MARMARVO-861374 format. One record per atom (N, C-alpha, C): residue in three letters; atom name; x, z, y. Coordinates in nm, 4 decimals. Layout:
aa/at/px/pz/py
Ala/CA/X/Z/Y
...
end
This chain:
aa/at/px/pz/py
Unk/N/-1.5126/-0.6596/3.9270
Unk/CA/-1.5223/-0.6952/3.7217
Unk/C/-1.4315/-0.7527/3.6665
Unk/N/-1.3521/-0.8769/3.7789
Unk/CA/-1.2524/-1.0399/3.7696
Unk/C/-1.0801/-0.9237/3.7090
Unk/N/-1.0663/-0.7976/3.7422
Unk/CA/-0.9806/-0.7647/3.7390
Unk/C/-0.9719/-0.6237/3.6589
Unk/N/-1.0838/-0.6342/3.6103
Unk/CA/-1.1257/-0.5532/3.4640
Unk/C/-1.1273/-0.6541/3.3270
Unk/N/-1.1082/-0.7795/3.3581
Unk/CA/-1.0578/-0.8207/3.2866
Unk/C/-0.9760/-0.8751/3.2554
Unk/N/-0.8540/-0.9234/3.3554
Unk/CA/-0.8087/-0.9377/3.3323
Unk/C/-0.6496/-0.8034/3.2945
Unk/N/-0.6875/-0.6958/3.3498
Unk/CA/-0.6584/-0.5417/3.3193
Unk/C/-0.6142/-0.4957/3.1585
Unk/N/-0.7577/-0.6647/3.1255
Unk/CA/-0.7316/-0.6260/2.9423
Unk/C/-0.6689/-0.6673/2.9349
Unk/N/-0.6521/-0.8103/2.9966
Unk/CA/-0.6023/-0.9416/2.9389
Unk/C/-0.5080/-0.8691/2.8900
Unk/N/-0.3973/-0.7892/3.0236
Unk/CA/-0.2623/-0.7758/3.0134
Unk/C/-0.2431/-0.6318/2.9056
Unk/N/-0.2930/-0.5775/2.8639
Unk/CA/-0.3316/-0.5088/2.7590
Unk/C/-0.3305/-0.5753/2.6964
Unk/N/-0.4661/-0.7120/2.6601
Unk/CA/-0.3916/-0.7436/2.5105
Unk/C/-0.2317/-0.8251/2.4972
Unk/N/-0.1830/-0.8752/2.5715
Unk/CA/-0.0175/-0.9083/2.4996
Unk/C/0.0573/-0.7859/2.5308
Unk/N/0.0473/-0.6283/2.6242
Unk/CA/0.1531/-0.6049/2.5806
Unk/C/0.1237/-0.5089/2.4438
Unk/N/0.0057/-0.5028/2.3744
Unk/CA/-0.0723/-0.4793/2.2052
Unk/C/-0.0057/-0.5784/2.1476
Unk/N/-0.0681/-0.7196/2.1949
Unk/CA/0.0124/-0.8089/2.0810
Unk/C/0.2125/-0.8491/2.0665
Unk/N/0.2263/-0.7723/2.2141
Unk/CA/0.3784/-0.7722/2.1419
Unk/C/0.4938/-0.7008/2.1081
Unk/N/0.3891/-0.6299/2.0340
Unk/CA/0.4862/-0.5290/1.8959
Unk/C/0.3774/-0.5808/1.7753
Unk/N/0.2941/-0.6597/1.7882
Unk/CA/0.2258/-0.6754/1.6709
Unk/C/0.3471/-0.7714/1.6182
Unk/N/0.2794/-0.9262/1.6853
Unk/CA/0.3788/-1.0494/1.6614
Unk/C/0.5173/-0.9899/1.5986
Unk/N/0.6045/-0.8742/1.7132
Unk/CA/0.7193/-0.8514/1.6270
Unk/C/0.7098/-0.8041/1.4956
Unk/N/0.6194/-0.6942/1.4810
Unk/CA/0.6151/-0.6542/1.3048
Unk/C/0.5573/-0.7209/1.2268
Unk/N/0.5140/-0.8329/1.3203
Unk/CA/0.4702/-0.9671/1.2449
Unk/C/0.6611/-1.0434/1.1551
Unk/N/0.7196/-1.0894/1.2418
Unk/CA/0.7844/-1.1684/1.3244
Unk/C/0.9472/-1.0418/1.1270
Unk/N/0.9131/-0.9097/1.1667
Unk/CA/0.9669/-0.8100/1.1145
Unk/C/0.9395/-0.8821/0.9585
Unk/N/0.8199/-0.8383/0.9018
Unk/CA/0.7392/-0.8137/0.8243
Unk/C/0.7644/-0.9605/0.7732
Unk/N/0.8279/-1.1111/0.7764
Unk/CA/0.8455/-1.2127/0.6933
Unk/C/0.9306/-1.2063/0.6238
Unk/N/1.0101/-1.1527/0.5826
Unk/CA/1.0708/-1.1403/0.4456
Unk/C/1.0176/-1.0196/0.3519
Unk/N/0.9999/-1.0022/0.3643
Unk/CA/0.9002/-0.9001/0.2788
Unk/C/0.7044/-0.9668/0.2432
Unk/N/0.6300/-1.0616/0.3431
Unk/CA/0.5594/-1.1518/0.2946
Unk/C/0.6173/-1.2829/0.2201
Unk/N/0.7615/-1.3125/0.2159
Unk/CA/0.7936/-1.4465/0.1719
Unk/C/0.8147/-1.4073/-0.0123
Unk/N/0.8413/-1.2520/0.0050
Unk/CA/0.8930/-1.1840/-0.1012
Unk/C/0.7946/-1.1425/-0.2216
Unk/N/0.7058/-1.0833/-0.2176
Unk/CA/0.5103/-1.1443/-0.1805
Unk/C/0.4020/-1.2342/-0.2710
Unk/N/0.4578/-1.3451/-0.1677
Unk/CA/0.4039/-1.5086/-0.2191
Unk/C/0.4848/-1.5795/-0.3182
Unk/N/0.6335/-1.5666/-0.3261
Unk/CA/0.7391/-1.5598/-0.4111
Unk/C/0.6695/-1.4859/-0.5883
Unk/N/0.6879/-1.3427/-0.5474
Unk/CA/0.6280/-1.2920/-0.6683
Unk/C/0.5303/-1.3799/-0.7370
Unk/N/0.4049/-1.4251/-0.6047
Unk/CA/0.3016/-1.4832/-0.6701
Unk/C/0.3060/-1.5585/-0.7485
Unk/N/0.3483/-1.6534/-0.6426
Unk/CA/0.3354/-1.8331/-0.6914
Unk/C/0.3747/-1.7783/-0.8572
Unk/N/0.5468/-1.6874/-0.8813
Unk/CA/0.6360/-1.7031/-0.9745
Unk/C/0.5292/-1.6661/-1.1162
Unk/N/0.4557/-1.5965/-1.0647
Unk/CA/0.2965/-1.5414/-1.2118
Unk/C/0.2640/-1.6598/-1.1766
Unk/N/0.1844/-1.7249/-1.1166
Unk/CA/0.0648/-1.7739/-1.0662
Unk/C/0.0896/-1.8782/-1.1780
Unk/N/0.2446/-2.0033/-1.1765
Unk/CA/0.3397/-2.0755/-1.2327
Unk/C/0.3726/-2.0615/-1.4037
Unk/N/0.4201/-1.8995/-1.4096
Unk/CA/0.3931/-1.8780/-1.6013
Unk/C/0.2767/-1.9331/-1.5891
Unk/N/0.1063/-1.7867/-1.5725
Unk/CA/0.0139/-1.8269/-1.6022
Unk/C/-0.0252/-1.9346/-1.6627
Unk/N/-0.0767/-2.0446/-1.4931
Unk/CA/-0.1133/-2.1206/-1.5409
Unk/C/-0.0516/-2.2692/-1.5885
Unk/N/0.0790/-2.2453/-1.6273
Unk/CA/0.2159/-2.3592/-1.6306
Unk/C/0.1042/-2.4054/-1.7930
Unk/N/0.1546/-2.2554/-1.8335
Unk/CA/0.0840/-2.2425/-2.0483
Unk/C/-0.1016/-2.2546/-2.0512
Unk/N/-0.0994/-2.2248/-1.9405
Unk/CA/-0.2935/-2.2756/-1.9531
Unk/C/-0.2974/-2.4793/-1.9477
Unk/N/-0.2139/-2.5214/-1.8589
Unk/CA/-0.1902/-2.6010/-1.8974
Unk/C/-0.1597/-2.7196/-2.0066
Unk/N/0.0302/-2.6636/-2.0501
Unk/CA/0.0741/-2.7173/-2.0645
Unk/C/-0.0591/-2.7004/-2.2969
Unk/N/-0.1183/-2.5969/-2.2706
Unk/CA/-0.1614/-2.5266/-2.4132
Unk/C/-0.3360/-2.6293/-2.4165
Unk/N/-0.3369/-2.6509/-2.2951
Unk/CA/-0.4951/-2.7284/-2.2947
Unk/C/-0.4549/-2.9064/-2.3623
Unk/N/-0.3411/-2.9292/-2.3315
Unk/CA/-0.2651/-3.0719/-2.2702
Unk/C/-0.3087/-3.1920/-2.1828
Unk/N/-0.2897/-3.0869/-2.0934
Unk/CA/-0.2305/-3.1857/-1.9743
Unk/C/-0.3888/-3.2148/-1.9590
Unk/N/-0.5033/-3.1571/-1.9909
Unk/CA/-0.6055/-3.1404/-1.9350
Unk/C/-0.6829/-3.2088/-1.8116
Unk/N/-0.7323/-3.2925/-1.7304
Unk/CA/-0.7040/-3.2567/-1.6060
Unk/C/-0.8286/-3.1775/-1.5427
Unk/N/-0.9361/-3.1664/-1.5742
Unk/CA/-0.9874/-3.0372/-1.6081
Unk/C/-0.9050/-2.8355/-1.5583
Unk/N/-0.8866/-2.8830/-1.6389
Unk/CA/-0.7253/-2.7613/-1.6093
Unk/C/-0.7025/-2.7040/-1.5399
Unk/N/-0.5443/-2.8468/-1.5564
Unk/CA/-0.5130/-2.9146/-1.3951
Unk/C/-0.6128/-2.8493/-1.2960
Unk/N/-0.7155/-2.9705/-1.2331
Unk/CA/-0.7411/-2.9241/-1.1242
Unk/C/-0.7717/-2.7329/-1.0733
Unk/N/-0.8430/-2.6961/-1.2126
Unk/CA/-0.9027/-2.5185/-1.1849
Unk/C/-0.8002/-2.4449/-1.1399
Unk/N/-0.6762/-2.4213/-1.2487
Unk/CA/-0.5358/-2.4387/-1.2053
Unk/C/-0.5477/-2.4223/-1.0341
Unk/N/-0.4911/-2.5188/-1.0070
Unk/CA/-0.4624/-2.5806/-0.8777
Unk/C/-0.6000/-2.5190/-0.7972
Unk/N/-0.6482/-2.4724/-0.8164
Unk/CA/-0.7699/-2.3792/-0.6845
Unk/C/-0.7419/-2.2502/-0.7392
Unk/N/-0.7333/-2.2521/-0.8278
Unk/CA/-0.7034/-2.0819/-0.8720
Unk/C/-0.5815/-2.0290/-0.8513
Unk/N/-0.4578/-2.0698/-0.7897
Unk/CA/-0.3557/-2.0659/-0.7320
Unk/C/-0.4159/-2.0629/-0.5321
Unk/N/-0.4442/-2.1674/-0.5674
Unk/CA/-0.4417/-2.1579/-0.3973
Unk/C/-0.5338/-2.0376/-0.3832
Unk/N/-0.6178/-1.9863/-0.4891
Unk/CA/-0.7541/-1.8918/-0.4489
Unk/C/-0.7238/-1.7416/-0.3698
Unk/N/-0.5710/-1.7137/-0.5062
Unk/CA/-0.4520/-1.6197/-0.4671
Unk/C/-0.3746/-1.5959/-0.4342
Unk/N/-0.3267/-1.7493/-0.3593
Unk/CA/-0.2742/-1.7529/-0.2460
Unk/C/-0.2831/-1.7000/-0.0845
Unk/N/-0.4205/-1.7614/-0.0904
Unk/CA/-0.4548/-1.7489/0.0311
Unk/C/-0.5380/-1.6713/0.0526
Unk/N/-0.5372/-1.5687/-0.0597
Unk/CA/-0.6069/-1.4556/-0.1012
Unk/C/-0.4385/-1.3305/-0.0147
Unk/N/-0.3883/-1.2730/-0.0654
Unk/CA/-0.2280/-1.2443/-0.0468
Unk/C/-0.2026/-1.2533/0.0682
Unk/N/-0.2304/-1.4667/0.1393
Unk/CA/-0.1655/-1.4137/0.2775
Unk/C/-0.2574/-1.3548/0.3925
Unk/N/-0.4355/-1.3839/0.3237
Unk/CA/-0.5523/-1.3021/0.3740
Unk/C/-0.5031/-1.1125/0.3871
Unk/N/-0.4608/-1.0754/0.3022
Unk/CA/-0.4457/-0.9437/0.3440
Unk/C/-0.3520/-0.9381/0.4017
Unk/N/-0.2206/-0.9966/0.3664
Unk/CA/-0.0655/-0.9975/0.5159
Unk/C/-0.1480/-0.9479/0.6933
Unk/N/-0.2647/-1.0748/0.7003
Unk/CA/-0.2893/-1.0896/0.7801
Unk/C/-0.4223/-1.0137/0.8679
Unk/N/-0.4281/-0.9034/0.7360
Unk/CA/-0.6121/-0.8538/0.8053
Unk/C/-0.4848/-0.7133/0.8387
Unk/N/-0.4113/-0.6806/0.7599
Unk/CA/-0.2777/-0.5594/0.7342
Unk/C/-0.2286/-0.6093/0.9063
Unk/N/-0.1933/-0.6903/1.0116
Unk/CA/-0.1478/-0.6707/1.0790
Unk/C/-0.2029/-0.6883/1.2168
Unk/N/-0.3475/-0.7569/1.1990
Unk/CA/-0.5066/-0.7625/1.2515
Unk/C/-0.4985/-0.5848/1.2927
Unk/N/-0.4871/-0.5560/1.1250
Unk/CA/-0.5649/-0.3603/1.1420
Unk/C/-0.4550/-0.2890/1.2137
Unk/N/-0.3411/-0.3439/1.2373
Unk/CA/-0.1969/-0.2364/1.2666
Unk/C/-0.2244/-0.2514/1.4298
Unk/N/-0.2448/-0.4042/1.4897
Unk/CA/-0.2828/-0.5067/1.6382
Unk/C/-0.3677/-0.4044/1.6895
Unk/N/-0.5663/-0.3452/1.6385
Unk/CA/-0.6849/-0.3158/1.6434
Unk/C/-0.6058/-0.1402/1.6124
Unk/N/-0.5470/-0.0512/1.5672
Unk/CA/-0.5307/0.0520/1.5917
Unk/C/-0.3816/0.0835/1.6843
Unk/N/-0.3149/0.0369/1.7166
Unk/CA/-0.2773/-0.0229/1.8050
Unk/C/-0.2796/0.0346/1.9413
Unk/N/-0.3974/-0.0540/2.0009
Unk/CA/-0.4247/-0.0719/2.0840
Unk/C/-0.5611/0.0063/2.1374
Unk/N/-0.6604/0.1054/1.9616
Unk/CA/-0.6801/0.1937/2.0106
Unk/C/-0.6236/0.3158/2.0915
Unk/N/-0.4866/0.3518/2.0364
Unk/CA/-0.3654/0.4739/2.0328
Unk/C/-0.3399/0.3915/2.1927
Unk/N/-0.2970/0.3092/2.1872
Unk/CA/-0.2513/0.2555/2.3368
Unk/C/-0.3531/0.3300/2.5138
Unk/N/-0.4855/0.3189/2.4776
Unk/CA/-0.6083/0.2719/2.5299
Unk/C/-0.6105/0.4398/2.5752
Unk/N/-0.6251/0.5129/2.4401
Unk/CA/-0.6780/0.6803/2.4436
Unk/C/-0.5492/0.7475/2.5370
Unk/N/-0.4297/0.6895/2.4909
Unk/CA/-0.2911/0.8501/2.4885
Unk/C/-0.2975/0.7638/2.6921
Unk/N/-0.2467/0.5737/2.6788
Unk/CA/-0.2626/0.5869/2.8700
Unk/C/-0.3823/0.5982/2.9642
Unk/N/-0.4943/0.6218/2.9250
Unk/CA/-0.6423/0.6701/2.9878
Unk/C/-0.6059/0.8322/2.9643
Unk/N/-0.5309/0.9219/2.8713
Unk/CA/-0.5197/1.0773/2.8876
Unk/C/-0.4789/1.0992/2.9712
Unk/N/-0.3222/1.0759/3.0021
Unk/CA/-0.2364/1.0933/3.0334
Unk/C/-0.1602/1.0705/3.1502
Unk/N/-0.2195/0.9183/3.2201
Unk/CA/-0.2241/0.8510/3.3016
Unk/C/-0.3729/0.7955/3.3935
Unk/N/-0.4375/0.7837/3.3662
Unk/CA/-0.5376/0.7371/3.3365
Unk/C/-0.5724/0.6259/3.3947
Unk/N/-0.4204/0.5593/3.3375
Unk/CA/-0.5456/0.3677/3.2876
Unk/C/-0.3152/0.3445/3.2611
Unk/N/-0.4022/0.2026/3.2300
Unk/CA/-0.2806/0.1201/3.1145
Unk/C/-0.2725/0.0029/3.1713
Unk/N/-0.0873/-0.0004/3.1715
Unk/CA/-0.0335/-0.1077/3.2288
Unk/C/-0.1186/-0.2776/3.3273
Unk/N/-0.2329/-0.3420/3.2345
Unk/CA/-0.2874/-0.3845/3.2753
Unk/C/-0.3557/-0.3412/3.4364
Unk/N/-0.4331/-0.1678/3.4003
Unk/CA/-0.5266/-0.1862/3.5174
Unk/C/-0.3925/-0.0860/3.6025
Unk/N/-0.2678/-0.0466/3.5528
Unk/CA/-0.1999/-0.0455/3.7203
Unk/C/-0.1558/-0.2218/3.7486
Unk/N/-0.1626/-0.2999/3.6989
Unk/CA/-0.0732/-0.3997/3.8026
Unk/C/-0.2097/-0.4765/3.8678
Unk/N/-0.3143/-0.4163/3.8047
Unk/CA/-0.3821/-0.4788/3.8555
Unk/C/-0.4552/-0.4204/3.9840
Unk/N/-0.4180/-0.2715/4.0061
Unk/CA/-0.5050/-0.1917/4.1220
Unk/C/-0.5835/-0.0710/4.1525
Unk/N/-0.5841/-0.0707/3.9030
Unk/CA/-0.7357/-0.0062/3.8813
Unk/C/-0.6538/0.1258/3.8049
Unk/N/-0.7606/0.2324/3.8456
Unk/CA/-0.7445/0.3896/3.7957
Unk/C/-0.9191/0.4030/3.7126
Unk/N/-0.9056/0.5514/3.6129
Unk/CA/-0.9957/0.5656/3.5758
Unk/C/-1.0033/0.7053/3.5521
Unk/N/-1.1200/0.7549/3.6275
Unk/CA/-1.1160/0.8845/3.6387
Unk/C/-1.2286/0.9705/3.6748
Unk/N/-1.2711/1.0383/3.6009
Unk/CA/-1.3845/1.1539/3.5888
Unk/C/-1.4757/1.1120/3.8301
Unk/N/-1.5053/1.2034/3.8192
Unk/CA/-1.5998/1.1582/3.9139
Unk/C/-1.5755/1.3024/3.9705
Unk/N/-1.4984/1.3687/3.9453
Unk/CA/-1.4282/1.4619/4.0322
Unk/C/-1.3040/1.4671/4.0825
Unk/N/-1.2713/1.2782/3.9954
Unk/CA/-1.1558/1.2493/4.1020
Unk/C/-1.0262/1.2936/3.9835
Unk/N/-1.0434/1.3902/3.8452
Unk/CA/-0.9200/1.3867/3.7601
Unk/C/-0.9165/1.3014/3.6969
Unk/N/-0.7799/1.2621/3.6253
Unk/CA/-0.7211/1.1831/3.4939
Unk/C/-0.8813/1.2231/3.3756
Unk/N/-0.9240/1.1438/3.2564
Unk/CA/-0.9453/1.1059/3.2524
Unk/C/-0.9508/1.2420/3.1112
Unk/N/-0.8969/1.2844/3.0741
Unk/CA/-0.8427/1.4078/2.9567
Unk/C/-0.8677/1.3513/2.8319
Unk/N/-0.7852/1.4219/2.7149
Unk/CA/-0.7497/1.3608/2.5658
Unk/C/-0.9660/1.3239/2.5756
Unk/N/-0.9889/1.4301/2.5271
Unk/CA/-1.1513/1.3708/2.4521
Unk/C/-1.2211/1.2303/2.5311
Unk/N/-1.2716/1.2420/2.6690
Unk/CA/-1.2906/1.1870/2.7738
Unk/C/-1.2517/1.0342/2.7192
Unk/N/-1.0856/1.0878/2.7454
Unk/CA/-1.0466/0.9305/2.6988
Unk/C/-1.0581/0.8407/2.6113
Unk/N/-1.0359/0.8941/2.4469
Unk/CA/-1.0869/0.9427/2.3211
Unk/C/-1.2569/0.8304/2.2984
Unk/N/-1.3215/0.9401/2.3610
Unk/CA/-1.4326/0.8119/2.3779
Unk/C/-1.4783/0.7435/2.4346
Unk/N/-1.3920/0.7005/2.5782
Unk/CA/-1.4012/0.6167/2.5791
Unk/C/-1.3742/0.5085/2.4965
Unk/N/-1.2166/0.5237/2.4391
Unk/CA/-1.1279/0.4404/2.3824
Unk/C/-1.2216/0.4239/2.2929
Unk/N/-1.2699/0.4660/2.1750
Unk/CA/-1.3186/0.4625/2.1255
Unk/C/-1.4649/0.4046/2.1303
Unk/N/-1.5359/0.3525/2.1988
Unk/CA/-1.6597/0.3422/2.2216
Unk/C/-1.6102/0.1405/2.2508
Unk/N/-1.4909/0.1410/2.3238
Unk/CA/-1.4424/-0.0076/2.3219
Unk/C/-1.3574/-0.0570/2.2401
Unk/N/-1.2439/0.0020/2.2073
Unk/CA/-1.2003/-0.0416/2.1161
Unk/C/-1.2569/-0.0196/1.9599
Unk/N/-1.2958/0.1344/1.8444
Unk/CA/-1.3211/0.1732/1.7755
Unk/C/-1.3982/0.1299/1.7515
Unk/N/-1.5679/0.1117/1.8401
Unk/CA/-1.6759/0.0372/1.7132
Unk/C/-1.6314/-0.0853/1.7020
Unk/N/-1.5544/-0.1370/1.7918
Unk/CA/-1.5741/-0.3161/1.7431
Unk/C/-1.4443/-0.3101/1.5861
Unk/N/-1.3808/-0.1937/1.6152
Unk/CA/-1.2728/-0.2205/1.5328
Unk/C/-1.3197/-0.2208/1.3592
Unk/N/-1.3927/-0.0657/1.3871
Unk/CA/-1.4838/-0.0666/1.2395
Unk/C/-1.5991/-0.2170/1.1859
Unk/N/-1.6608/-0.2734/1.3258
Unk/CA/-1.7004/-0.4021/1.2349
Unk/C/-1.6244/-0.4721/1.1236
Unk/N/-1.5217/-0.5097/1.2781
Unk/CA/-1.4213/-0.5632/1.1964
Unk/C/-1.3989/-0.5437/1.0537
Unk/N/-1.2888/-0.4656/1.0475
Unk/CA/-1.2709/-0.3550/0.8980
Unk/C/-1.3490/-0.3795/0.8094
Unk/N/-1.4709/-0.3168/0.8651
Unk/CA/-1.5810/-0.4053/0.7307
Unk/C/-1.6111/-0.5088/0.7109
Unk/N/-1.5786/-0.5822/0.8291
Unk/CA/-1.6108/-0.7355/0.7348
Unk/C/-1.5182/-0.7922/0.6828
Unk/N/-1.4136/-0.7442/0.6851
Unk/CA/-1.2204/-0.7841/0.6348
Unk/C/-1.2660/-0.7182/0.5139
Unk/N/-1.3151/-0.5690/0.5345
Unk/CA/-1.3535/-0.5726/0.3846
Unk/C/-1.4398/-0.6944/0.2569
Unk/N/-1.5144/-0.7351/0.3232
Unk/CA/-1.6954/-0.7590/0.2429
Unk/C/-1.5699/-0.8659/0.2738
Unk/N/-1.5158/-1.0005/0.2833
Unk/CA/-1.4039/-1.1121/0.2879
Unk/C/-1.3178/-1.0784/0.1966
Unk/N/-1.2274/-0.9639/0.2037
Unk/CA/-1.1534/-1.0167/0.0894
Unk/C/-1.2357/-0.9997/-0.0077
Unk/N/-1.3267/-0.8964/-0.0667
Unk/CA/-1.3537/-0.9130/-0.1849
Unk/C/-1.4498/-1.0201/-0.2507
Unk/N/-1.4423/-1.1397/-0.1528
Unk/CA/-1.4832/-1.2991/-0.1539
Unk/C/-1.6971/-1.2682/-0.1525
Unk/N/-1.6875/-1.1782/-0.0527
Unk/CA/-1.8501/-1.2227/0.0253
Unk/C/-1.8720/-1.2301/0.1884
Unk/N/-1.9584/-1.3784/0.1555
Unk/CA/-2.0197/-1.3838/0.2966
Unk/C/-2.1027/-1.3560/0.4492
Unk/N/-2.1410/-1.2514/0.2946
Unk/CA/-2.2970/-1.2419/0.3718
Unk/C/-2.3122/-1.1572/0.4694
Unk/N/-2.2213/-1.1130/0.5664
Unk/CA/-2.1952/-1.0210/0.6401
Unk/C/-2.1509/-1.0666/0.7959
Unk/N/-2.2960/-1.0062/0.8652
Unk/CA/-2.2209/-1.1180/0.9911
Unk/C/-2.1552/-1.0617/1.1130
Unk/N/-2.0798/-1.0696/1.0338
Unk/CA/-1.9426/-1.0122/1.1444
Unk/C/-1.9239/-1.0788/1.3439
Unk/N/-1.9602/-1.1834/1.3613
Unk/CA/-1.9581/-1.2128/1.4323
Unk/C/-2.0540/-1.2592/1.4856
Unk/N/-2.2212/-1.2264/1.4499
Unk/CA/-2.2745/-1.1236/1.5366
Unk/C/-2.3356/-0.9874/1.5438
Unk/N/-2.2435/-0.9306/1.4692
Unk/CA/-2.2019/-0.7406/1.5321
Unk/C/-2.1388/-0.7525/1.6188
Unk/N/-1.9578/-0.8095/1.6154
Unk/CA/-1.9442/-0.8622/1.7549
Unk/C/-1.9730/-0.9122/1.9043
Unk/N/-2.0427/-1.0281/1.9064
Unk/CA/-2.0733/-1.0608/2.0185
Unk/C/-2.2061/-0.9356/2.0061
Unk/N/-2.3115/-0.8811/1.9023
Unk/CA/-2.4043/-0.8169/2.0114
Unk/C/-2.3341/-0.7109/2.0658
Unk/N/-2.2169/-0.6490/2.0412
Unk/CA/-2.1603/-0.4702/2.1419
Unk/C/-2.0988/-0.5470/2.2069
Unk/N/-2.0414/-0.6816/2.2545
Unk/CA/-1.9196/-0.6910/2.3765
Unk/C/-2.1383/-0.6883/2.5200
Unk/N/-2.2076/-0.7955/2.4084
Unk/CA/-2.3196/-0.8800/2.5434
Unk/C/-2.3149/-0.6920/2.5736
Unk/N/-2.4088/-0.6202/2.4485
Unk/CA/-2.4684/-0.5046/2.5527
Unk/C/-2.3584/-0.3941/2.5828
Unk/N/-2.3017/-0.4095/2.5586
Unk/CA/-2.1422/-0.3915/2.6277
Unk/C/-2.1240/-0.4233/2.7848
Unk/N/-2.1275/-0.5521/2.7966
Unk/CA/-2.0651/-0.5779/2.9207
Unk/C/-2.2622/-0.5749/3.0041
Unk/N/-2.3681/-0.5628/2.9245
Unk/CA/-2.5197/-0.5689/3.0473
Unk/C/-2.4406/-0.4553/3.1399
Unk/N/-2.4076/-0.4402/3.0831
Unk/CA/-2.4183/-0.2626/3.1387
Unk/C/-2.3072/-0.2693/3.2532
Unk/N/-2.2332/-0.3592/3.2900
Unk/CA/-2.1213/-0.3923/3.3996
Unk/C/-2.1179/-0.5645/3.5465
Unk/N/-2.2453/-0.5630/3.3922
Unk/CA/-2.2949/-0.6847/3.5200
Unk/C/-2.4691/-0.6073/3.6031
Unk/N/-2.5257/-0.5906/3.4630
Unk/CA/-2.6769/-0.5312/3.5335
Unk/C/-2.7132/-0.4224/3.6415
Unk/N/-2.6292/-0.2853/3.5993
Unk/CA/-2.6212/-0.2181/3.6487
Unk/C/-2.6127/-0.1991/3.8246
Unk/N/-2.5975/-0.1224/3.8828
Unk/CA/-2.5110/-0.1210/4.0650
Unk/C/-2.4762/-0.0243/4.0599
Unk/N/-2.4265/0.0673/3.9465
Unk/CA/-2.2575/0.1289/3.9388
Unk/C/-2.2289/0.0851/3.9117
Unk/N/-2.2092/-0.0454/3.8363
Unk/CA/-2.1004/-0.2236/3.7632
Unk/C/-2.0081/-0.0851/3.6147
Unk/N/-2.0701/0.0113/3.6063
Unk/CA/-2.0117/0.1011/3.4993
Unk/C/-2.0214/0.0127/3.3171
Unk/N/-1.9782/0.0137/3.2756
Unk/CA/-1.9623/-0.0242/3.1651
Unk/C/-2.0445/0.1142/3.0637
Unk/N/-2.0893/0.0458/2.9144
Unk/CA/-2.1021/0.1477/2.8373
Unk/C/-1.9977/0.3019/2.8095
Unk/N/-1.8952/0.2337/2.8051
Unk/CA/-1.7884/0.3018/2.7120
Unk/C/-1.7639/0.4136/2.8985
Unk/N/-1.8094/0.3591/2.9639
Unk/CA/-1.7381/0.5018/3.0990
Unk/C/-1.9113/0.5709/3.1227
Unk/N/-2.0100/0.5268/3.1235
Unk/CA/-2.0751/0.5995/3.0701
Unk/C/-2.1551/0.7020/2.9471
Unk/N/-2.0349/0.6715/2.8574
Unk/CA/-2.0899/0.7919/2.7293
Unk/C/-1.8995/0.8269/2.7678
Unk/N/-1.8246/0.8190/2.8257
Unk/CA/-1.7292/0.9285/2.8848
Unk/C/-1.6896/1.0061/3.0044
Unk/N/-1.8157/0.9635/3.0737
Unk/CA/-1.8570/1.0128/3.2057
Unk/C/-1.6613/0.9855/3.2633
Unk/N/-1.6804/0.8717/3.3115
Unk/CA/-1.6034/0.8036/3.3838
Unk/C/-1.6305/0.6317/3.4787
Unk/N/-1.5230/0.6432/3.5835
Unk/CA/-1.5403/0.5631/3.6309
Unk/C/-1.4038/0.4853/3.6060
Unk/N/-1.4358/0.3553/3.6677
Unk/CA/-1.3242/0.3082/3.7370
Unk/C/-1.2564/0.2688/3.8705
Unk/N/-1.1621/0.2935/3.9335
Unk/CA/-1.1455/0.2831/4.0053
Unk/C/-1.0722/0.2423/4.1491
Unk/N/-1.0431/0.1249/4.1495
Unk/CA/-0.9631/0.0756/4.2917
Unk/C/-0.8599/0.1585/4.3147
Unk/N/-0.7397/0.1175/4.3306
Unk/CA/-0.6575/0.1261/4.3654
Unk/C/-0.5857/0.1160/4.5531
Unk/N/-0.6512/0.0308/4.5255
Unk/CA/-0.6072/-0.1177/4.6155
Unk/C/-0.7029/-0.1041/4.8005
end
């Protein structure tokens, strides 16, 4: 169980590296987007402030509107990077298990995923496995982010993700075979190569 967690952690770093590189590469684009947004807001809000005769209430509302707009822009960029990371993780997990029966993390910690006949999972089993462990939580997060970007905070994303993690983890801890939910649904098991 500890090696499986360690393998997922290594895989998380494997996925985080290209995501961070994309974020760094996108910095100039983010600066342009934020700069344009700030200039537009400054013109619009400046006209309102000057026409109001520097009314304190208008200045305060203008600053609040500007902060909200800048926060939404930054939030949209952050969500885009997170969706990229999750999609990359889903593809990486599926591709590695389908072709090699292991990810880099599993290879480093001496683990391999196989069907009960000892073969690699293949395209379909690996897709089911990756869809259950990464795809479902990813869909929950995307729905929650959509709610958040729309200004709604009534979607209990933390509760949904926690329930999914606990439910999936209970299979690993409570069942004598120590197979997780994604292993059960894809007819696979994790096998130690050491």
